[in-house]
Each structure stands twice: as C-alpha cells, then as structure tokens.
N, C-alpha and C positions, 0 to 999 in steps of 0.2 A: 540335327546331328551336331554333337559337340566334339571338338578335338581336345584331347587331354594328354599332358606329358608330365610324368613325375620321375624323380630319381635322386640318387646320391652321387656325389663325385668327390674328387680330391680336395675341393674347396669347402665342402659342407660336412664331410664325414671322415673320421680317422680310418686308418687302414684296417683296424680291428673290426670295425663295422662293415666296411666294404668287403672284407673277406667272408663275412657271414651271408651276404646277399649275392656274392659272385656266382655266376652260372657257367659251368664248364661247357665247351663247345658241343660235346656229345649230348648234354642234357638240355640244350636250348630248344630243340624242336618240341620236346615233351612239355617243357615249361611254358612256351608260348601258346601251345594248344590248350593247356590248363587255364591260361589267362583268357583265351578266346571263349572258353566255356563259361566264364563268369557272366551272370545276368547283366544285360545292358551293354555288353561289349560287342560291337559289330565287326571291327577290324583291329588288329594289334600287331606290334613287333617289340622285341626287347634287344637293347644294346648292352652287352656286358664286356667290359675291358678291365684292366688292372686299375684304371683311374675312375671308372664310372659304371653304374648300372642304371639304365633308364628304360621306362615303359612309355611307348607312344601308342595311343589308342583312339579310335573313333567310338564314341559312346552315345547312347540314346538320349541322355539328358544329364544335367549337372549334378544329379543326385548319385550317380555312379562313382564310388570312391575306390580308386585303384590302389591306394596305400594299404587297404585291408588285404589285398591279394599278397603284397610283399610280406606283410606281417604274418599272415596265415601260412603262406607257402614255406617260409623259412623259420617258422616257429619263434618269431620275435615278439616281444611286448611292444604294443603300439607306442607306449610312452617312451620307450627306448629308441624307436625308429623315427617318430614324427619330427623331433627337433632338427634332424639332419636332412629332411626331405625338402626338395624344392618342387613346386607345383605350378604348372602353367596351363592356361586354357586358350584355345582358339588362336587369336593373333599372337599372343605371347609365346604359345607353343610353337607356332611356325617360325617365329624369329629365333627362338632358342635352337631349334633343329637346324636352321640354315647356318647359324653361327657355329654350332658344334661340328657340322660337316665340313665347314671351312677351317676348322681347327683354331677358331678364335676363342674357344672356351677351354682349350687344352692346357695342360701344365706347361708344355713348351709350345707357345703360339707359333703356328705355321708348320708343325710337324705333319707329315703326310699320312701317318698310320691310321688316324681316326676315320678318314674318309673311306678307306678300305674296310675298316671294321664296321662302319654303318652299312656299307654296301653288302657285306657278308650277313649282317643281321637281317637286312631286307630280303636277301636271297633265302635265308633259312625260313623266315616267316612266309614267304611266297610258296616255298616248297611244302610248308606245313598247312597251307591253305588259309592263313589267318589275315592276309592282306588282299585287297581287291582294288577297285577303281579309285576310291577317295584317297587312301594312304599311298597307293601306287603313284598317282599323279603328284602328290605332295613330295614323295621321296625323289622322284625323277627331277622335279624342279630344284630340290635341295642339292642334288648331285651336280646339276648344271651350274648352279650358283657357286658352289665350292670350286668347281673346275675354273670358272671364270675368274674367281678371286685369285687363284694361284697363277693363272696365265696373264692377268692384267695388272697385278701388283707384285711386289717383290717379297711377299709374305713368307714364301718358302725358299728364298734364294740363298740364304746363309745358314750354315749349320750352327746349332746352339748347344748341343750336348757335348760333353768331353769326348765320348766315343765317336760321335759323328765328325767332330772337328779333327780328331786324330786321323780318321779315314780321309778327310779332305786333304790334310797335309801329306799323307802317304801318296795320294793320287797326284798331287802336284810334283812330288819328287820322282815318282816312277812313270808318270803319264797314264799307264794302264795298270790295274792291279791283277789283271788276268794271269793266273798261274803262279802268282807270287807265294813264297813260303813264309808262313807266320810262326813265330816261336813265342809261346806263352810261358813266361818265367814267373811262377806264382799263379795259383789257380783261383784268384779272387773274382768277385762278381763283376767289377768294372773291367777286368781283363777279358772276361767272358763276353761282356757286352761289346767291347771294342772288336774282339775277334769275330763276333757275329756280324757286325757291320762290314768288316773286311771281307768275310766270306760272301756276303750278299753282293759285294762289288766285284766278285770274281776271284778272290784270293784262293790259292789251291791248297797245298799241303799245310797241315797244322801240326806243330810239334808242341808238346806240353811237358814242363818239368816243374816239380814241386817237392819240397822237403818231405811231405807226406805222400807216399807213393800211391795210396788208394785214392786220394783226392785227384791226383794227376790222371789216374786211369779213368775216373768218372768224367773229367773234363775232356779227355781224349775221345772217349766214346761219344760224347755229345757232338763232336765235330768230325767223327770218323778219322781221328788223327793218330799220332804216334807218341808214345811215352818215352821221354829221355830221362834216364836216371840222373838225379841231381849231381852226382859225382862226375858225370860226363857233360856238364853244362857248357864248358868252354870249348870242348871239341865239337859239339853239335851246333853252337851258336853261329858259326860261319856259314852254315847251310841256309840261314834265314835271311830274307830280304828285309823283314820287319820283325823287330823284337818288342814285345809288350811285357814290361817288367813291373811287378807289383808284389814284391816279397816284403816280409817284415824285418829284413836285415837292418842292423843298427848303423851300417856303413855301406858305401857303394860296393856292389859286387862286380860291376863292370868298370875297369879303369882304362886309362889311356893306352897302357901297354897291351891290354886285351884287344882294344880297337885296332892297334897296329897289326897284331897277329891276324885278326879277322880279315882285314883288308888284304894282307899278303896272301892268305889262302883263297880269297875271293877274286884275286887278280884285280884288285881295286874297284870291283863292282860295288855300287853304293849300298849302305845299310841305313835303316831308319829305326831309331830307338824311341819308343813311347814309354816314358818313365812316369808311371802314375803312383809311385810309392812315396810315402812320407815316413821316415827320412828317404832321400833319393837313393835309387839303386844304381844310377849311372853317374859317374864322375863328370862334371861339366867340362873338364879338360878334353873329354872325348869329342866334344863339339868342334874343337879346333882342328881335328883331322879332316883332310880333304876326302870326301866320300862318305863321311859319317854325319848323320843329322840326328840331333837329340832334342826332343821336346819334353819338358817336365810338366807337372800338374799345373804350375803357375802359368807357364807359357800357354797351355791349352785353355785354361780358364780365362786368360786375358783375351785370347782370340774369340772364345765363346761369348764373353761379355760384349765385345765390340759388335759381334754379329747380332747379339740380342738387342742391342741398342738400335741397330739399323732395322731389324725386324719389327721392333716396336713402332718405329716411324712408318714402316710399310703397313702395319696392322691398322693404323688410322685410315689409310686409303681403303683397306680391305673391309673395315667396318662400314664405311660409307657405301661401298659397292654392295655389300650384303643387304644393308638396309634398303637400298634401291630395289634389289631383286625381291625382297620380301614384299615391298609395296606393289611391284609388278605382279607377283603371284596373287595377291589379294584382289587386284584389279581384274585379272583374268578369271579368278574364282567368282567374283561378283557377276561378271558377264555370263559365265556358265550358269550361275544360279538363276539368272533372269530368263534363261532360255525357255523354261516351261511356260512362263507368262507370254512370251513371244509366240511360241507354238500354239498356245490356246487362242491368242488373238488371230493368228492365221487360220486356225481351224474354224473359228466362229465366222470369220469373213467368208471362207469357202462355203460353209453351210448356207449363209445368206445368199451368196452368189448363185449356188445351185438351186436354192428355193425360188429365187426370182426368175431364173430361166425356166424352171418347170411351170411356174405360175403363168408365164407369158406364152407358153406353147399353144394354148387355145387360140390366142389372138394371132399368133404368127402363122399358124397352119403348118403344112408340111414344108420343110426346108430342105434344100439340096445339101449334100455333104460340104460343098464349098461354103454355103451360107452358114451352116452349123459351125464350121471351123472359124468363120469370121466372127460370129457371135461369141464363140468361146474365147478367141483371142482378144476381142474388145473388152469383154467382162473381166477377164484375167488381168489385162493391162490396167483397167480402172481400179481393180482391187489392189494391185501392187502399188499403184501411185497413191491411193488413199492410206495404205498401211505403212508406207515408207516413213512419214514423219513420226507417228507414234512409236514405231519400232526403234528408230534412232533415238528418240527421247528416252525410251526405256533403257537402252544400252548406255546412254550418256549418264543417266541417273545411277545406273549400276556401277559404272567406272568411277564415278565421283563418290560412291558410297552414301548417296543421299537417300536414306531409307524412307524419309517422310515423303519426298517427291515421288519415289518409286511406288509407294503404297497409294498415293493420290492418283497417279497415272493409271495404275491397274484398276482402281475403283472406278475412275471416270470412264475408261473405255469398256469396262465390263457393263456398266449401266447403259452406255450409249449403244453398245452392241445388242443388248437385250431389247432396247426400244426398236431398233431397226428390224431385228429378227421378228419381233411381235407384229410389226407392220406387215411383213411378208406373209406371216401365217394367216392374217385376216383376209387375204385374197385381194385386197386393193390397197394401194398406197393412200396415205391420208391426204385430204384436200388442203388447200392453202389456209383455210380458216382453222384447221386443226394442228398447224405446225408450231404454234407458239410454245416456247420453252423446250423444244425438242430439236437441238441443233443438228442431229444426224438423220432426221427424217428427210425424205426427198420427194419432189413432185413426181407424179407418174410420167413416164416417158412414152410418147406415142411412137410406135414402131410402124413405119410405112413399108409396104411391100412394092 
C-alpha cells in the first residue's frame, strides 16, 4: 500500500488556478466519493480551503496517478495544472500532512483555522465512507501532533494579521468583548474581516455606515446588523465601543472635537478606533483624549510584524517537535507492520507445540486433568520463553527501520520453524547423529510417569 498526497496551495499556484479547483463544502462529499471510485484508490480525503486544495489517498501502487483526477474532474489541461502541483509519497506525505495540520505550511504560520479545516475534511470523508483504518490512524496522529505543537511551543501565541491584532488590542482595552457594539464605517473587505474576528470573540451589535447605501445593507445583513445612514454618522458613533473606519475620504472624518462630543455622550466610557484607511480617517489628535484609543494601519502592522518575528522563532521549535512526531509515527507504523510476522511465528510455534503433545499421548497414556494442565502450562511456558528473543528482535528491527535485518530474521525463523515442524510430523525426533546443521532440532525427551 502506498500513501500519496498531491495538491496546490498559495505558494505554488496563483489564485486564478486555485479558484478553478476549489471545492465548495456542499460538493465535497460527492467529489471525494468520485475520487474513491478511481481505480487503485482504497482510501481518500480532500482538503479544500481558500489557500489550498489537497488530495490524500492510500493507493494500491505507485502507478496510480491522482493528478489525472484533478485535471479530469475540473476540466483542466494537464499541462496547465502540472507545473503548480506538489506530489509526496509515503514518508514525505506524512511529513507534509503533519506540518500542514500544525499550520507550519500556512500563509500565516501558526494560524489555528487549518487544523479545524483538516478535521472537517476528515469528518466529511469518514461520513462518505472513503476513509478507514490506515488514513484514520494517520489523521488522528497528525491531529495529536498539531495539538502538541500548539500547546508545547508559542507558535500560536501571538496574532499576526491586521484584523486579529486589532481584536487583541480591543480585548486589552475592554477586558471582555462580550456584548460590545461595533460600528463599521466604510464597508471594505478588511473592515469585514476585523468585524468577523470581533463577533467571534463575543462582540454584540453591529452598525454599518457607507456612502453607498446598498453596500452598507449587504454588510449589515452579513452580521445581522443595523444600517446607519451616512448623514447620521456622528450621531450614531457614540453608541459604539469599537469603531472600524476604512473609507476613501481624502481627509480625516473623525476629529478631536468629534471625540470630545462622543465621550460626553458616553459619560467618558472608553472608545476604540481601528483606522485602517489610507489616507487616515481618524485625526491622530484624538489619541490625546483620555478614554479614546486610536490605532492606525501602521500601528497594527508594527505590532503584527513583531508578533510574526516572535512566531517565526517559535516555529523553529514547532518544526523540530513535528519532525520528532513524524519519526514516532513511522516507528509505531513499522511495529504495526511487523505484527503479521510475529503472529505467524506464534501460530507456527503453537502448531508445533500441539503436534508434539498429540504425538506423545501414546507414550503418556491417560493423564488426569491436573497432569494435563501441568503439561499444558509447561509446554506453553517453554514456547513463550523460546519465542521472546526472536519477537523482540523483530520489533527492534522494525523500530530501527532495518529492512535487511527484518527480512533476514523472518527468513531464518521461517526455515527453522519448518525444520522443527517437519521433525514433529515424522513421528520421532531426530537422533543425535542427525542434528548437524539443524540448530532448532531437539533431542527426544523421555517422559516418566
């Protein structure tokens, strides 16, 4: 069985191509089932986000080419797709999956969303019946490693996006964002993103004002908020605890005198202005008022840059931790893979033990239940003692990944077992003169009654 992972992401493909292969959440079950129906695919799942589309599959052999599925399913020319694809097999696929789940491969290293997105993709595939034991075990190990990276390093401790930094600043000012009113002045994309972060942290009412009324309505619907006509901007602003401003005005729309009026109406309760407009919407003089806090785009970027530098240092520790977890996964996997050989060895030994007991019944005659139990305990104990060294050697060779030693051990004990088993079938153990060159043959044991 071969593990295969292919995909495109923000580092290998432009957004125009990523849009062509993006899969909507509602279409994912049908798509992953279509992938599972591809000849040679035994298990599979698909991760589709705004930054990546990846296929992870257990395939029957190296000849199964997953890239043909992407090209055929989305009607793309292979020559157009191939230059942007990355492809990993087996160990490299495991390493990439672990790094991706830990957000070490993300556009913003340490962001928490990707782990949830991979978990969701796994849940969809499981519901669709396209994952089973092999991928299930792999994904659970990846999730555990990602969680360990976040808990044992500082990779996710500092916000690095403008929107998330703004939220952190607001939380420091207000303590809790629960129930806070947010006023979006200008309905731009970054305002929307910042508002989304604030709502996720518990912010309550959303007010929206924009020179284009229709755009304000669309944004208000997005957050179940209230539209404020632009002409009523200053009357409504004092309702807000947090104002996110991103208009295209050529000069500040909030001045010091506005701030004084807001504080008077709010009875000096604090206000936080997130000014992400260029040119700035908020006069820096407002920052001199007690109770008003203003952060412009440069302030936010400076904080984000310092956080990113710290996160990059933490990422080094996270990379080392993930590499160690990948090695542990492979060690466990090798031990699991050697289990059939150990089971076969135990089965062969048990067959020999039972054959010897049956062969000796004629000599032993009728035994009492106590005597039979004693013979059973004696022979089982001897077999377990003989099997312990070879089983430990098999496990050690598997943990070390020594395939040459592993193959030699399996071959050696397979031959030896066959020789002993052959001796048992012949009805008599071989005599001393016949033992040369057969290290596992044994002298006959005289059983006295």
